[in-house]
N, C-alpha and C positions, 0 to 999 in steps of 0.2 A: 779534652774530650776526644779528640781525634786519635790520641794514643791508645785508647781502650777499645780496640777492635776485637770482634769475636771471630775466632778461627773455626771454620767448619772442617770436618774430616774431608780429605780430598777425594776419597773414593766414592762415598755414598751421598754426600751433601745433606746428611741428616735424615735421609729416607730409610725406613726400616721395612724389610720384606719378610712376610710370614708365609710359611708353607704348611698346608694341612697334610700331615702324614697319617692322621687318624682316618680309618675306614670303618664305617658302621657295619654291624652284622646284619642290619635290617636295610634292605634296598627296596625302595618303592618307585615304580616307574611312573612318569607323569600321566600316562594314559589311565592307570589305575586310580589316581587321585581324581582326575576329571570324572571318571565313571562313578566313583563314590559320591562326589558332589552332586551329580545329576540324579543318582538314586535317592539321596536325601531330599533333594528339591522336589522330586515327584512324590515321595512319601509325605512331605509337608503339604503339598497341594491337595493330595487325597484326603489328608486329615482336615484341612480347611473346608473342603467341599462337603464332606459327609458328616462332620461333627460340629 
């Protein structure tokens, strides 16, 4: 059993690195997302109170 050792690649040690080269054409800033969530929450509260 000791004769059957697994040899790892010496450079990476089995780790794989991925790089994202894809850039989306739609860029949304975090501030816009937070603002949209707040607007939806206020709209939902208004609907709950009046209907």
